[in-house]
KELUMLUM-951531 format. One line per 8 residues: for each residue x, y, z of C-alpha. Coordinates in nm, 3 decimals. Example, Ala and Ser with C-alpha at 12.3 -4.5 7.8 and 13.67 -1.06 7.14 Angstrom:
<pts>
1.230:-0.450:0.780 | 1.367:-0.106:0.714;
</pts>
This chain:
<pts>
0.000:0.000:0.000 | 0.134:0.343:-0.094 | -0.148:0.532:0.081 | -0.297:0.439:0.418 | -0.643:0.512:0.562 | -0.696:0.555:0.935 | -0.975:0.692:1.151 | -0.909:0.937:1.432;
-1.255:0.963:1.580 | -1.464:1.160:1.334 | -1.170:1.251:1.106 | -1.028:1.020:0.837 | -0.655:1.053:0.768 | -0.520:0.952:0.426 | -0.142:0.931:0.447 | 0.070:0.902:0.133;
0.332:0.634:0.190 | 0.555:0.598:-0.115 | 0.917:0.659:-0.006 | 1.139:0.846:-0.040 | 0.926:1.153:-0.122 | 0.573:1.011:-0.154 | 0.567:1.030:-0.532 | 0.218:1.037:-0.677;
0.237:0.708:-0.866 | -0.069:0.518:-0.981 | -0.102:0.309:-0.665 | -0.081:0.623:-0.450 | -0.341:0.803:-0.660 | -0.573:0.502:-0.632 | -0.515:0.499:-0.255 | -0.619:0.864:-0.226;
-0.940:0.822:-0.426 | -1.025:0.497:-0.247 | -0.978:0.676:0.086 | -1.201:0.962:-0.025 | -1.466:0.709:-0.123 | -1.447:0.530:0.214 | -1.472:0.857:0.403 | -1.770:0.972:0.194;
-1.955:0.646:0.264 | -1.891:0.655:0.641 | -2.150:0.871:0.822 | -1.922:0.887:1.127 | -1.655:1.075:0.930 | -1.703:1.452:0.940 | -1.378:1.566:0.775 | -1.068:1.432:0.597;
-0.696:1.507:0.637 | -0.447:1.426:0.361 | -0.084:1.415:0.469 | 0.242:1.239:0.388 | 0.414:0.969:0.589 | 0.787:0.987:0.649 | 1.005:1.268:0.519 | 0.769:1.450:0.281;
0.414:1.553:0.208 | 0.478:1.482:-0.160 | 0.755:1.557:-0.406 | 0.518:1.522:-0.703 | 0.531:1.269:-0.983 | 0.679:0.927:-0.906 | 1.008:0.918:-1.100 | 0.977:0.540:-1.134;
0.673:0.602:-1.356 | 0.804:0.916:-1.522 | 0.703:0.925:-1.887 | 0.543:0.579:-1.873 | 0.175:0.501:-1.953 | 0.114:0.461:-1.577 | 0.176:0.834:-1.523 | -0.141:0.911:-1.723;
-0.351:0.611:-1.622 | -0.675:0.691:-1.438 | -0.713:0.820:-1.187 | -0.455:1.070:-1.308 | -0.365:1.363:-1.084 | -0.626:1.588:-1.242 | -0.893:1.330:-1.158 | -0.767:1.295:-0.801;
-0.784:1.672:-0.749 | -1.134:1.683:-0.899 | -1.242:1.409:-0.656 | -1.109:1.615:-0.364 | -1.287:1.929:-0.483 | -1.612:1.734:-0.520 | -1.589:1.582:-0.172 | -1.896:1.665:0.034;
-1.679:1.660:0.346 | -1.398:1.913:0.400 | -1.049:1.796:0.300 | -0.752:1.949:0.482 | -0.399:1.914:0.345 | -0.143:1.877:0.627 | 0.174:1.982:0.448 | 0.526:1.924:0.581;
0.890:1.892:0.474 | 0.841:1.891:0.095 | 0.540:1.994:-0.115 | 0.656:2.021:-0.474 | 0.514:1.985:-0.821 | 0.212:1.758:-0.819 | 0.233:1.748:-0.439 | 0.166:2.121:-0.418;
-0.104:2.093:-0.686 | -0.268:1.820:-0.475 | -0.267:2.050:-0.172 | -0.410:2.337:-0.380 | -0.702:2.113:-0.470 | -0.791:2.062:-0.102 | -1.042:2.286:0.071 | -0.799:2.392:0.344;
-0.423:2.378:0.398 | -0.217:2.376:0.717 | 0.162:2.368:0.694 | 0.450:2.283:0.921 | 0.723:2.546:0.944 | 1.025:2.478:0.723 | 0.829:2.305:0.449 | 0.984:2.359:0.104;
0.715:2.462:-0.143 | 0.773:2.472:-0.520 | 0.645:2.407:-0.869 | 0.976:2.295:-1.026 | 0.840:2.158:-1.357 | 1.018:2.431:-1.554 | 1.346:2.256:-1.468 | 1.223:1.962:-1.674;
1.128:2.183:-1.967 | 0.759:2.176:-1.869 | 0.495:2.384:-1.697 | 0.283:2.255:-1.408 | 0.020:2.029:-1.561 | -0.240:1.970:-1.288 | -0.365:2.322:-1.227 | -0.059:2.478:-1.068;
-0.051:2.773:-1.308 | -0.420:2.837:-1.249 | -0.449:2.788:-0.873 | -0.121:2.927:-0.736 | -0.188:3.283:-0.869 | -0.528:3.271:-0.700 | -0.380:3.208:-0.356 | -0.050:3.402:-0.374;
-0.121:3.675:-0.626 | -0.009:3.682:-0.988 | 0.342:3.822:-0.946 | 0.458:3.600:-0.659 | 0.310:3.293:-0.824 | 0.464:3.366:-1.164 | 0.806:3.418:-1.008 | 0.778:3.082:-0.833;
0.658:2.901:-1.145 | 0.919:3.052:-1.380 | 1.211:2.991:-1.141 | 1.098:2.654:-1.008 | 1.283:2.737:-0.686 | 1.149:2.628:-0.343 | 1.031:2.879:-0.083 | 0.973:2.801:0.283;
0.615:2.772:0.405 | 0.645:3.035:0.678 | 0.780:3.288:0.429 | 0.481:3.231:0.200 | 0.244:3.247:0.496 | 0.381:3.590:0.587 | 0.282:3.745:0.254 | -0.005:3.995:0.285;
-0.333:3.863:0.149 | -0.205:3.510:0.081 | -0.462:3.231:0.080 | -0.225:2.937:0.031 | -0.209:2.838:0.397 | -0.498:2.873:0.638 | -0.266:2.806:0.928 | 0.100:2.739:1.012;
0.145:2.468:1.274 | 0.361:2.529:1.579 | 0.600:2.253:1.471 | 0.634:1.955:1.242 | 0.575:1.729:1.541 | 0.241:1.891:1.624 | 0.121:1.914:1.263 | -0.104:1.607:1.262;
-0.279:1.693:1.588 | -0.327:2.053:1.478 | -0.460:1.933:1.141 | -0.710:1.705:1.314 | -0.827:1.990:1.534 | -0.851:2.225:1.237 | -1.048:1.967:1.037 | -1.300:1.937:1.322;
-1.329:2.316:1.342 | -1.437:2.340:0.978 | -1.639:2.016:0.964 | -1.974:2.196:0.943 | -1.864:2.487:0.725 | -2.057:2.515:0.399 | -2.012:2.588:0.118 | -1.666:2.434:0.108;
-1.408:2.681:-0.025 | -1.242:2.600:-0.357 | -0.927:2.770:-0.486 | -1.074:2.759:-0.836 | -1.346:3.003:-0.726 | -1.104:3.271:-0.604 | -1.056:3.577:-0.829 | -0.737:3.607:-1.034;
-0.657:3.952:-1.171 | -0.364:4.188:-1.219 | -0.433:4.564:-1.206 | -0.221:4.632:-1.518 | -0.222:4.287:-1.670 | -0.120:4.361:-2.031 | 0.174:4.579:-1.929 | 0.283:4.339:-1.656;
0.280:4.029:-1.875 | 0.470:4.208:-2.154 | 0.730:4.314:-1.898 | 0.743:3.955:-1.767 | 0.792:3.814:-2.118 | 1.078:4.054:-2.186 | 1.249:3.958:-1.861 | 1.195:3.584:-1.902;
1.304:3.582:-2.267 | 1.636:3.737:-2.168 | 1.701:3.468:-1.909 | 1.567:3.157:-2.082 | 1.763:3.135:-2.406 | 1.721:2.790:-2.567 | 1.441:2.691:-2.328 | 1.075:2.740:-2.432;
0.909:2.642:-2.102 | 0.965:2.966:-1.902 | 0.782:3.179:-2.159 | 0.500:2.923:-2.170 | 0.470:2.964:-1.790 | 0.395:3.332:-1.854 | 0.130:3.237:-2.111 | -0.035:2.993:-1.870;
-0.049:3.238:-1.578 | -0.182:3.510:-1.807 | -0.459:3.268:-1.908 | -0.549:3.237:-1.539 | -0.611:3.613:-1.529 | -0.805:3.642:-1.854 | -1.008:3.323:-1.884 | -1.253:3.133:-1.670;
-1.092:2.864:-1.457 | -1.190:2.567:-1.676 | -1.074:2.745:-1.990 | -0.746:2.827:-1.818 | -0.704:2.460:-1.727 | -0.748:2.365:-2.094 | -0.486:2.625:-2.192 | -0.245:2.491:-1.928;
-0.293:2.132:-2.046 | -0.236:2.221:-2.411 | 0.086:2.405:-2.325 | 0.202:2.116:-2.103 | 0.142:1.850:-2.368 | 0.312:2.052:-2.644 | 0.617:2.107:-2.423 | 0.637:1.734:-2.345;
0.731:1.672:-2.709 | 0.997:1.940:-2.741 | 1.360:1.824:-2.767 | 1.449:2.062:-2.485 | 1.208:1.897:-2.241 | 1.317:1.551:-2.351 | 1.679:1.653:-2.288 | 1.607:1.795:-1.942;
1.401:1.492:-1.842 | 1.682:1.269:-1.964 | 1.931:1.459:-1.749 | 1.698:1.443:-1.448 | 1.700:1.065:-1.471 | 2.066:1.046:-1.571 | 2.182:1.238:-1.265 | 2.002:0.995:-1.036;
2.135:0.699:-1.233 | 2.501:0.795:-1.178 | 2.485:0.638:-0.831 | 2.380:0.301:-0.976 | 2.690:0.088:-1.029 | 2.612:-0.254:-1.180 | 2.822:-0.466:-0.943 | 2.806:-0.244:-0.633;
2.472:-0.293:-0.452 | 2.307:0.006:-0.288 | 2.353:-0.155:0.056 | 2.731:-0.200:0.017 | 2.895:-0.113:0.353 | 3.073:0.222:0.361 | 3.374:0.346:0.553 | 3.340:0.640:0.788;
3.502:0.959:0.657 | 3.506:1.210:0.940 | 3.830:1.383:0.847 | 4.019:1.447:0.522 | 4.380:1.531:0.441 | 4.478:1.712:0.120 | 4.828:1.705:-0.030 | 4.898:2.038:-0.196;
4.773:2.389:-0.119 | 4.764:2.513:-0.478 | 4.457:2.603:-0.681 | 4.325:2.247:-0.693 | 4.419:2.154:-0.337 | 4.257:2.466:-0.196 | 3.941:2.420:-0.403 | 3.913:2.054:-0.304;
3.956:2.145:0.061 | 3.673:2.400:0.044 | 3.428:2.131:-0.066 | 3.485:1.935:0.252 | 3.492:2.241:0.477 | 3.157:2.347:0.328 | 3.017:2.007:0.427 | 3.146:2.037:0.785;
3.431:1.786:0.743 | 3.766:1.880:0.901 | 4.055:1.917:0.653 | 4.431:1.914:0.708 | 4.642:2.047:0.417 | 5.003:1.939:0.370 | 5.268:2.132:0.178 | 5.645:2.111:0.157;
5.707:2.479:0.237 | 5.541:2.722:0.475 | 5.520:2.991:0.207 | 5.312:2.761:-0.013 | 5.082:2.682:0.278 | 5.040:3.050:0.358 | 4.951:3.132:-0.004 | 4.699:2.849:-0.019;
4.525:2.943:0.306 | 4.516:3.308:0.198 | 4.339:3.206:-0.124 | 4.080:3.002:0.066 | 4.019:3.298:0.299 | 3.986:3.533:0.002 | 3.729:3.304:-0.163 | 3.519:3.283:0.153;
3.548:3.656:0.226 | 3.424:3.728:-0.126 | 3.117:3.514:-0.055 | 3.059:3.702:0.271 | 3.079:4.039:0.093 | 2.828:3.924:-0.169 | 2.588:3.801:0.096 | 2.631:3.437:-0.010;
2.783:3.330:0.320 | 2.724:3.448:0.676 | 3.022:3.557:0.882 | 2.967:3.290:1.147 | 2.955:3.015:0.881 | 3.281:3.145:0.734 | 3.446:3.132:1.076 | 3.311:2.780:1.140;
3.457:2.656:0.814 | 3.799:2.811:0.871 | 3.803:2.659:1.219 | 3.783:2.314:1.057 | 4.100:2.381:0.856 | 4.449:2.296:0.978 | 4.789:2.270:0.808 | 5.114:2.078:0.835;
5.453:2.032:0.673 | 5.490:1.676:0.804 | 5.332:1.363:0.650 | 5.324:1.202:0.994 | 5.053:1.450:1.097 | 4.814:1.295:0.844 | 4.821:0.948:0.997 | 4.476:0.967:1.158;
4.284:1.104:0.857 | 4.008:0.880:0.719 | 4.083:0.988:0.362 | 4.369:1.164:0.187 | 4.354:1.329:-0.156 | 4.671:1.424:-0.340 | 4.655:1.731:-0.564 | 5.017:1.759:-0.677;
5.184:1.809:-1.013 | 5.052:1.583:-1.292 | 5.363:1.371:-1.335 | 5.391:1.003:-1.249 | 5.723:1.035:-1.068 | 5.578:1.299:-0.835 | 5.270:1.084:-0.772 | 5.491:0.784:-0.691;
5.682:0.976:-0.426 | 5.359:1.093:-0.263 | 5.182:0.756:-0.261 | 5.481:0.564:-0.129 | 5.497:0.811:0.159 | 5.122:0.789:0.221 | 5.144:0.410:0.226 | 5.395:0.441:0.508;
5.206:0.683:0.731 | 4.830:0.645:0.674 | 4.631:0.430:0.914 | 4.484:0.097:0.810 | 4.153:0.148:0.629 | 4.224:0.504:0.518 | 4.118:0.584:0.160 | 4.406:0.703:-0.061;
4.280:0.918:-0.349 | 4.447:1.090:-0.643 | 4.320:1.397:-0.824 | 4.496:1.292:-1.144 | 4.317:1.393:-1.463 | 4.486:1.152:-1.704 | 4.737:0.920:-1.536 | 4.698:0.544:-1.484;
4.533:0.481:-1.147 | 4.641:0.116:-1.149 | 5.005:0.225:-1.169 | 4.948:0.476:-0.889 | 4.783:0.205:-0.676 | 5.082:-0.023:-0.736 | 5.303:0.222:-0.544 | 5.124:0.105:-0.227;
5.075:-0.225:-0.046 | 4.701:-0.147:-0.025 | 4.570:-0.106:-0.383 | 4.218:-0.190:-0.262 | 4.219:0.143:-0.074 | 4.330:0.354:-0.373 | 4.085:0.544:-0.594 | 4.082:0.840:-0.830;
3.888:1.156:-0.742 | 3.920:1.381:-1.045 | 3.785:1.722:-0.943 | 3.735:1.985:-1.211 | 3.876:2.336:-1.182 | 3.777:2.548:-0.999 | 3.712:2.255:-0.768 | 3.500:2.454:-0.522;
3.263:2.557:-0.806 | 3.247:2.284:-1.072 | 2.983:2.016:-1.007 | 3.154:1.719:-1.171 | 3.362:1.462:-0.984 | 3.496:1.171:-1.189 | 3.548:0.879:-0.950 | 3.809:0.654:-1.107;
3.785:0.288:-1.015 | 4.109:0.096:-1.034 | 4.133:-0.278:-1.103 | 4.175:-0.348:-0.731 | 3.968:-0.065:-0.579 | 3.745:-0.212:-0.307 | 3.368:-0.194:-0.358 | 3.333:-0.042:-0.013;
3.583:0.229:-0.108 | 3.390:0.305:-0.427 | 3.056:0.316:-0.243 | 3.207:0.543:0.024 | 3.351:0.792:-0.223 | 3.029:0.803:-0.427 | 2.830:0.883:-0.111 | 3.092:1.136:-0.004;
3.065:1.305:-0.344 | 2.694:1.349:-0.287 | 2.760:1.490:0.060 | 2.989:1.758:-0.085 | 2.722:1.831:-0.351 | 2.903:1.692:-0.653 | 2.764:1.501:-0.949 | 2.971:1.184:-0.917;
3.032:0.963:-1.220 | 3.230:0.639:-1.211 | 3.503:0.593:-1.470 | 3.731:0.300:-1.538 | 4.105:0.343:-1.591 | 4.222:0.474:-1.928 | 4.421:0.773:-2.049 | 4.204:1.075:-1.974;
3.919:0.873:-1.817 | 3.580:0.970:-1.967 | 3.593:1.346:-2.009 | 3.951:1.417:-2.112 | 3.971:1.110:-2.336 | 3.675:1.245:-2.533 | 3.782:1.609:-2.533 | 4.107:1.513:-2.705;
3.912:1.400:-3.012 | 3.703:1.717:-3.002 | 4.019:1.929:-2.986 | 4.183:1.736:-3.271 | 3.884:1.811:-3.494 | 3.902:2.179:-3.399 | 4.265:2.181:-3.518 | 4.180:2.011:-3.848;
3.912:2.276:-3.908 | 4.180:2.546:-3.882 | 4.395:2.360:-4.134 | 4.106:2.345:-4.378 | 3.994:2.708:-4.370 | 3.830:2.810:-4.042 | 3.945:3.079:-3.803 | 3.943:3.016:-3.427;
3.661:3.270:-3.390 | 3.447:3.099:-3.656 | 3.478:2.762:-3.484 | 3.408:2.907:-3.139 | 3.107:3.108:-3.258 | 2.950:2.808:-3.433 | 2.984:2.588:-3.126 | 2.867:2.860:-2.888;
2.563:2.921:-3.110 | 2.491:2.547:-3.077 | 2.488:2.611:-2.703 | 2.833:2.535:-2.562 | 2.939:2.769:-2.285 | 3.271:2.822:-2.462 | 3.425:2.715:-2.791 | 3.739:2.496:-2.809;
3.985:2.778:-2.868 | 3.852:3.008:-2.598 | 3.849:2.702:-2.370 | 4.213:2.627:-2.456 | 4.315:2.983:-2.376 | 4.135:2.964:-2.041 | 4.281:2.627:-1.939 | 4.630:2.696:-2.075;
4.744:2.579:-2.418 | 5.065:2.442:-2.268 | 4.862:2.166:-2.100 | 4.752:2.027:-2.437 | 5.107:2.074:-2.567 | 5.243:1.850:-2.292 | 4.982:1.583:-2.373 | 5.069:1.592:-2.744;
5.438:1.551:-2.663 | 5.355:1.247:-2.452 | 5.131:1.114:-2.727 | 5.419:1.143:-2.978 | 5.614:0.894:-2.766 | 5.321:0.660:-2.692 | 5.112:0.669:-3.011 | 5.289:0.776:-3.327;
4.969:0.700:-3.522 | 4.774:0.981:-3.351 | 4.735:1.262:-3.604 | 4.714:1.630:-3.503 | 4.703:1.967:-3.674 | 5.039:2.143:-3.641 | 4.884:2.478:-3.552 | 4.855:2.419:-3.176;
5.223:2.328:-3.136 | 5.327:2.631:-3.342 | 5.108:2.852:-3.123 | 5.279:2.721:-2.808 | 5.623:2.761:-2.968 | 5.539:3.133:-2.985 | 5.477:3.129:-2.608 | 5.105:3.195:-2.657;
4.971:2.980:-2.372 | 4.642:3.166:-2.328 | 4.497:3.414:-2.082 | 4.782:3.365:-1.836 | 5.025:3.508:-2.095 | 4.769:3.754:-2.241 | 4.815:3.576:-2.572 | 4.682:3.247:-2.704;
4.450:3.175:-2.993 | 4.328:3.527:-2.914 | 4.489:3.841:-2.777 | 4.392:3.959:-2.427 | 4.413:4.290:-2.245 | 4.572:4.235:-1.901 | 4.304:4.201:-1.634 | 4.027:4.128:-1.887;
3.895:3.806:-2.040 | 3.764:3.945:-2.370 | 3.894:3.730:-2.658 | 4.027:3.959:-2.934 | 4.103:3.796:-3.274 | 4.479:3.796:-3.326 | 4.655:3.905:-3.644 | 4.963:3.709:-3.534;
4.760:3.387:-3.508 | 4.588:3.448:-3.842 | 4.927:3.481:-4.015 | 5.060:3.174:-3.833 | 4.764:2.964:-3.952 | 4.799:3.093:-4.310 | 5.170:3.010:-4.308 | 5.097:2.664:-4.172;
4.844:2.594:-4.448 | 5.096:2.706:-4.709 | 5.366:2.484:-4.558 | 5.148:2.175:-4.593 | 5.004:2.276:-4.931 | 4.643:2.334:-4.824 | 4.406:2.563:-5.013 | 4.149:2.687:-4.759;
3.779:2.622:-4.824 | 3.457:2.761:-4.684 | 3.319:2.547:-4.402 | 2.960:2.573:-4.278 | 2.863:2.609:-3.914 | 2.672:2.280:-3.941 | 2.987:2.095:-4.046 | 3.185:2.256:-3.764;
2.931:2.150:-3.502 | 2.884:1.799:-3.638 | 3.256:1.726:-3.659 | 3.317:1.842:-3.304 | 3.008:1.683:-3.145 | 3.017:1.356:-3.339 | 3.385:1.320:-3.247 | 3.266:1.317:-2.885;
2.992:1.067:-2.972 | 3.218:0.819:-3.151 | 3.479:0.825:-2.874 | 3.198:0.794:-2.620 | 3.083:0.478:-2.798 | 3.437:0.335:-2.772 | 3.439:0.424:-2.400 | 3.116:0.228:-2.350;
3.259:-0.070:-2.540 | 3.574:-0.061:-2.329 | 3.369:-0.058:-2.007 | 3.519:0.274:-1.898 | 3.165:0.408:-1.853 | 2.882:0.172:-1.760 | 2.606:0.368:-1.938 | 2.568:0.640:-2.197;
2.383:0.868:-1.956 | 2.698:0.883:-1.737 | 2.888:1.028:-2.035 | 2.613:1.285:-2.082 | 2.642:1.390:-1.717 | 3.020:1.427:-1.749 | 2.982:1.662:-2.043 | 2.693:1.863:-1.902;
2.852:1.921:-1.560 | 3.220:1.932:-1.652 | 3.261:2.057:-2.009 | 2.985:2.310:-2.076 | 2.783:2.095:-2.316 | 2.444:2.265:-2.367 | 2.182:2.140:-2.124 | 1.901:2.177:-2.376;
2.080:1.915:-2.592 | 2.098:1.665:-2.303 | 2.465:1.567:-2.350 | 2.648:1.428:-2.656 | 2.504:1.076:-2.645 | 2.147:1.200:-2.595 | 2.195:1.453:-2.876 | 2.313:1.174:-3.105;
2.002:0.973:-3.015 | 1.779:1.270:-3.098 | 1.970:1.347:-3.419 | 1.934:0.984:-3.521 | 2.226:0.740:-3.498 | 2.181:0.647:-3.865 | 2.225:1.015:-3.954 | 2.530:1.039:-3.726;
2.697:0.747:-3.904 | 2.617:0.892:-4.247 | 2.783:1.219:-4.146 | 3.087:1.033:-4.011 | 3.122:0.846:-4.339 | 3.133:1.181:-4.521 | 3.399:1.315:-4.284 | 3.612:1.004:-4.342;
3.651:1.100:-4.710 | 3.815:1.432:-4.617 | 4.187:1.394:-4.707 | 4.295:1.636:-4.432 | 4.100:1.460:-4.156 | 4.170:1.135:-3.968 | 3.983:0.873:-4.171 | 4.061:0.594:-3.922;
3.899:0.789:-3.639 | 3.577:0.838:-3.835 | 3.523:0.466:-3.873 | 3.211:0.421:-3.654 | 3.273:0.246:-3.323 | 3.140:-0.113:-3.336 | 2.879:-0.028:-3.071 | 2.753:0.262:-3.282;
2.727:0.042:-3.592 | 2.549:-0.226:-3.390 | 2.292:0.019:-3.253 | 2.219:0.151:-3.603 | 2.179:-0.202:-3.739 | 1.935:-0.287:-3.459 | 1.750:0.049:-3.474 | 1.841:0.117:-3.111;
1.975:0.420:-2.925 | 2.247:0.483:-2.665 | 1.992:0.573:-2.395;
</pts>
């Protein structure tokens, strides 16, 4: 049973019971309507309370049924709400903890609402590329006023119940309970107090007007359009709320439903819904059960106080976990701590962090110059120079001093974790934790599983990643793991495009128009072009068959490493990040083409985008075949959270599915005929060919 029915004297209590957030799946919806029917047929029942068992009133739709036929099967949520409205006995919603999406719409359908303090209230459908679809756009403006309701619906952000209850003229909550613990008893008492009230109040009957509606909604559209590039749902929220002010309730409901259904079919909504599910799926590791025992991590040590070490440390301090940073020299420690302080003080100045929280976090931070002082830490993360000899020195020392059972982690972005683990006598305790820079900001954490990494270690680090608010994705061991292995192919294609006739600005603009946060050449200048130069030098020793454009090496030979030298693919004014097309680079590229006998050609934006994105897709398919990633959606999460891939495209593998894998392969076959490109690379990965042959998709 996912909804229980109990009598408390003359009041029936229907409690949703579908953990973890009482999703409104079919069985729960049936339970509510069955309970309403039982209460209606029982002459002893004078009133009804609907509440949620456990940790939520209701978080809305049941994600296990999301997008399936069950989500629309009768009674659907609209039918449940209609049954509540038609109840001849008053129905009181006792709201606590979480009332979001369909959960809030359910409460809005009740005759009365009482809320516990601290309840998070939201209509977050816009984050899935949708609008509320069970009356939220029609009822919320009637109880909170048009402007407050529209702001909530367009943002999708939660607001606390007591804050909403304090708004003048609000009719969302009839009462705020003294506490969460007293909510049920207060709801029972309130239900008895209104048991004889007639007619029963309905939100649908409340007026919904704005004094200067046309002007307000035009202003709202202008504001929303500026903030919702590439996403149609926010503007449709404005349309739906405007309908609430200009049409009768039932007509407004029809308008809302039409908008909702049309948005369901948009590629943007499909992409956002895919990412919603994909983010939750990252925690599912095929051979690591959810109940795998975890190790306690109550303290962390970090090796290195540089940019990465400091950023990594801040993640744990933010989560209330003590951190001890080790450096070889006091000056390096002092610089690192000063940077952490500066970052926190900036947050305090901007009102993002309270002074007492800042002081609490700094109090959790300690430093040392001696490895022996790390011996009691539950986990240690090295963030030293990306060179195997340096890593070896660090891990041999950690193996000597760390206590039994401590987790030994490396922040390496490309190096072989199995080799790193071999430097210790405890390879089962060694794991990769590849944070992305700046580590205190970027959401992605690649968790690299070595051949001998213990399942308990993997489960512990995945849970820890969630605790420090990262999107954690498991990767196997290979050069570059998931993200950097794929970005190398993307960057190679960007170089070939320069050889053939593009400018850096043309490539960047085409990709940014597609939706990337930053094109490959601006990204290179930001990260430092010397990093890619070092990788190419290593590649020359390891894989002589790997083909590159010569332009990037020639750029680095000029000392143009990017923003840090005020010169890269673009020119930069010191202290500014504006990318200014460079005459020096243009001449260098022209000279390079002449040296290899290339006559430049015109290249369309479509070709630029397809070569860059499909390079990611083909390498992603190889990664899946190699078992480096366990599912395509993990690759999508890596690229959305770590590499600026456009959210409205849903990640490279999802985009390929939407584009059509047959069409992807046809494009790759065309690219393979280009004499200046890498024909071997464009041979479709066996998995990609197999999926096309079987008319299947990655996801």
